[in-house]
C-alpha positions, 0 to 999 in steps of 0.5 A: 586329638592334640588340638583338643588337648591344647584347648583344655590346656588353655581353658584350664590355664595349665601346661603340658609340663604340669599335666605330665607331672600330675599324670605321670605321662612323660613330656616327650609323649606329648611332643610325639603326639603333637608332631604325629610321631605316635598316637595316644594309647587308650590308657593314656587318653583315659588318664588325661580325660580323668585329669581334665574331667572330660569323657574319653570320647571328647578326644575321639570326636572330630 
């Protein structure tokens, strides 16, 4: 999932910090996802999907 998030960051020329500020999701949450310490909850995935204008399934596909 995090790889797809990084792809969107690159495509939209933005940063995880900016997404954090705009969505209210803590930057540390993104770090935890990247390191594998935690997996995203559906509610947060939905917020990110809405932010980038993609369906939530985008993050669930392999």
